[in-house]
Structure formats: structure tokens, C-alpha cells
N, C-alpha and C positions, 0 to 999 in steps of 0.2 A: 493455602487458602481455599475457601469454598465460595463458589458463586451463589448468590441468593436467588438466582432465576430459578424456575420450576425445573428446567431440563438438563442443566449443565453443571459440571464441577470441574474446577481447573486445579491442577497440581504442578508443583516444580518438577520437571523431568530430569532423569539421571542419565549423563552421557558417558559412553565409553571414550577412551583416549582417542582423539583425532576425529570423532563423529561430528557431523554437522547437525544431526538429529538424533534422538534416543534410538536404540535398537528396536526395530519394528516387529510386531507379531507377524503371523503368517498371512494375514489377510492382505490383498493387493490394495494399492493406495493411489489416490491422485497427488501428484507432486508438482510443486511450482515454486518459483522464486519471485520476490518483489523488491523493486528498487524505487527510490525517489530522489528528486533534486540532483540531476546528474549532468546535464548537457554543457559541458565546459571545454570542448575541443580536446578531450583527454587530459586537461590539466587538473590541478588540485586532487591527484590521485584518483581521477576518474578511470583512467586506464588500469590501474592496479585493481581497483575494486571490480571492474569488468572482467578482468582475467581470473580472478578468484571466484566471481560468481559463475563464470563459465565452467571452472573446475568442479565447484560444488554442485552445480546443476548436472553435470555428467555423472558425478558420483551417485547422486540421489535419483537419477532418472527423471529429471524435470520435464513436465509435459507442456509447460507454457511459462511465460514471464509476465509480470504485471508491472507497469510504471505508475506510480501513484502521483505524477505530476512534476511540475517545473522540469520540463523536458529539455528546454533550451534557454540557457542564460545569455545575456540578461534580459532579453526582450523578445522570446519566442523566435519564430522564423518569419521571413517575409513572403515566401511562397513555397511551392513544392520543389522548386529548383534551388532554394537556399543552399549555400555551401555547407551549413551546419548539418544537413542531413547526413552528409559524408563524414565531416570532421568530428561530429559529436555522437553519431549513431551508427551508421553503417560500417565505418572503419574502426570502431572502438568495440562493439560487442560482436566479435568475429567468431567466437567458440561455436563449434558445431551444435553444442547443447543449448545455444541461444538463438538458433535459427528457426525454432518453433514460434507459434504465434505470440506476439506481445499485445497484451490487452492494456490500452493506454487511456489515461484521463488527463484533463488539464489542470495545471497550476496557476498561480497568480502571475508568475513571470511569463507563462504562455499567453495570457491575456494582454500582455503588452505588445504582442505581435500580431500575426495573421492567424486567428484561430481556425478559420476555414481551411487554411492550407495544411493544418495538422489532420483535420478531418479528411481532406482529399488525398493526402498521402496513403491512405488506406487502399485506395485503388492503384496505387503505383508500387507499393511494397508487398512482398509475399508474406511479411510477418507483422507489419504495423497494423493494428486493428482498432480503430476509433470510429465506429459507426455513427455516433452522435455525441453530443456534449455530455449526456448521461444516458446509460443503457444497462440492460440486465441480460444475463446469459445462464442457462442451466448446463451443468456438466455432469454427465453420468459417473458415478464412482465404479471403479473396476470391479469391486467386491460386491456390487449391488447398491441401490439407492442413488442419491443425487445430491448435489450441492448447487445452490443458486447464488450467483454473484451479482451484486448490485454496484455498478460503477457510477459514482456521482460527480457532479460539477460544483464544488462547494465555494468557489471564489465569489459568485454572485451574491452569496449569503453574507459576506463580510462588509458591513455598512462603511468601514473607514475607506474602502476602495472607491466609493462613489465620488466622482470628479477627479480621479486620480489617473496616473498612467496605466493602471490596471483597468481596462476598459469593459467593465461589467454591465454598463448600462443596456437596458432592453431585454435582459434576461429575466424570465418569469419564475421566481423561486417558488412561489405558491403553487404553480403547476408542477414543478419538480416534486414538491413535497406530496402533492395529490397523487402524482404518478407512483412515487416510492410507497406511499401508504397502501395504494391499490395492489401493487405487485407483491409486496411483502404478504399482505392478507391473503392473496391468491395462491402464494407459493405453497407446494406440498413437498418440498425438498427437505431432507434430514438436516441440511445445514443451510442457513442464510447467512452470507458473508458480505458485509457492506464496506466498500472502499471509497475513500474520498481523499482529496489533497490535504486539507487542513485537519489538525487534530480537533477533537472535542475536548477531551480532558487530557492533561499533560502530566507526566511525573516529575517535570523540572520545576525547581522553586520559581515561583512567580516574580521574586525579587531579582532573578538573574538578568532581567533586562531585555531578553529576547521575546519572540512572539510564541506563546505557549497555549494555555486555555483560550478557546475561542467562544466568548460569551454569546455571540449570534447562533452559533451551532448548538451550544448548551440549551438555549431557549427554543429553538425551532426544530432542529434535526434529531437531537437525542431522544425527545419524547417519542418520536415515531419509531426509533429502534426498540425502546423499551416496550412499546405497545405490542410489538410483534416478537418479542423475546429473541432479539438478535443477540448472539453470544459474544461477537467480536467485531470491532471496527478498526480498520487498518488505514493509516494515513502517512503523510509525509510532512513537508513544509518546515518543520523544526529540524535543523541540520544535525541530527544526531540519532542514536537508536534508543528507543524507549519502550517501556511496558509498564502499564499500571492497570489495576482493577478498581473500578467505581461502582458500588452497588450492583454487582453482579454482572457487569460487562467488561470484557477485556478490551483495553484501548492500546494499540501498538502503533508505534512510529518508526518508519523506515525512511528516514530523510537524509541518509549519509552516503549517497551516491557519488558525491565529489567533495565540495567544500563543507568542512564541519567546524564546530566549535566545542569546547568542553564545558558541560553543565556545571554550575556551581551549586550542587546540592540537589537532593530530590525531596519530593513531598508524597503523601498518600501511601507510603510504603512501596513505591514504585522503583523501577530500574531505569537508569539513564547512563549512557556512555557516549563520549565525543569520538568515538571510533568511526573511521570510514567503513561502510559495509552495507549489508542488505538482509533480507528476511528470507528464510526457507521454511516451507510448509509441506507437510505430509497428512493427507486426509483420507479417512475411511468412514464408513457409515457410523462408527461408533466414537472415533477419536480424531481430533485435530492436534497435531504436534507441530510446534513452530520453534525456530531458533533465530536469534539475531547473531549474525556471523561478520566478523571483521575481514579486512581485505588480506589477512594472513591465513584465513581459513579457521580461526578460532571462534567457536560458539561461546558468545559472552553471556547469553541468557537463553533458556529455554522453558517451554511449558507445555503442558498437555491439557486440553479441554475435552471433556469426556461427556457424551450424552448419557444422562443417568437413566 
């Protein structure tokens, strides 16, 4: 399929046997893995996903890891000394390939606990990086050029959380949107990659009964992405692996770090699987290759986005 945006074309990639991502050309690449909805003290196959993610990260030479939120179930952490830092993070993601920086954002379950503790853990951990509730970072690409990553805090946009145990009150979503609009507009990077916890569009049938499309984000966040020709938005929240293209933007969900469910059908010609797993990305100035990988190391779905 072809993206309708001015700059990008997306194609289904071809994998060789056992490969996490398609065979790469000679250009050096920036490589990373992404995982969401994971912190369950190793249960619900969290530990198995962690082991395979470590193996795949080693194989592809991953430079960093991204957590797309819901880092600790059911209610975040209480402090920087909370036992879950060890039981759900430090003692689970032990592979040498996962000791590089973790770029971390918040999910709705994290808002049930002490959000400041997750920010403060950045000063205690050598790999946990959450400098603010939302932030951006420019990464140089090994072959030249750059990619700019925009890490968002999407829970405050979701109106149904108001007055609930997901304590989003006091967060200024208008300010976050102004910040994103300005930073995207000022970016000179070859790639602008936006990451949030909640999906904007989902490939799962809305009659499935779970939490899929997010109307609040469709109304407020999506127009900003389209204004600045963002080619891909990556999220979690929905406990499965998904990929769908809507009017020229790729929406990918990697919410299968522990507990999952089996989707009951797909929409929009998208992909969805209830497998435990994660996302792997390889990025050059010209191509973004990604794969959705299960806990057995099988790539269930892969695509290439090319700058035209």
C-alpha cells in the first residue's frame, strides 16, 4: 500500500527465515526496540517477552529501548524505593542488550500511582530516562541525517479518566499540543517519530469490546501529526500487536509486553495479533523498517516506510 503523504511510501517487507527485520542494505542504521504494558512482576509471560526482546536486541544491535507506558500494574509505583522497580524492571530486563538507555513515557496505569517517582527514578537508574511527562530528543543517524523522537503524555487527553483513579487532573493538554506543534514545526530531522501510550486509530474491530480508537486523540492530536507530515505514530495500551495505515500515516501498537487478549477481527485492512511481544525498528536516512515480534522470536508482521 502507498501512503498519501508527500514524502513517504510504505511497503510490506520480505523476511528471510528467522530474521527479526528484513535484510538491510549496506548503510549503517539506528536500531531500537519498543515495548508496552509490561510491569507484572514477571508474570503473564512478561519474563518470556523480556528474554526474547533481549535476544532480538542483541541480534540487531539495538541502541536503546522505548517503553510506551503502563510500566507498572495495576497502579504504578509508590516511590523510587517501591519493590516493583526490582520485581518488574531491574530483575526482568537483565539482558546485556537491554542495559542501554530506556526512553520511557507514562500510561494510564502509571497515573494511578506516584508519577513523580517515575520521573525521579531517572536520577537513580543508569538506563531509565523520563526527564519530563513529555519530551523530545534528536538522534543522529549513523549514515548521516537525524531522527527526532517526540515522547507524549496521552492520558490527560482522555476525558473519561476525569474523576477516576487515573489522576490526570491538573495536566495542561493545550500546552502539550502547543509544544508539540512548535517542536514538530521547528524540526529539521529526516524522520519525525511520535510515540504515545494510547492508540489514535486501531486495526481492531470496535465491536470487540476493548479500548481501541481514541476519539479524544483523533480530534486533538491527530491533526497536529498530519499538519507536520509525521509518517508514523507508535503506541501501546491495547494489549496486542497492531499495525494499520489511515490516510497516509502508519499507526503501530506494541502493547503486548505481558498480559494480552486475542482480537476478534480487524478493520481498515490492518494487522492485529494477540501474541505477547514487542516492536523492533531499524532506521536510516532513507528507510524505516519495523517488525512486530512475538515472544518466540517470530516476526508476525513487518513493513518498510521509505522517504520518497
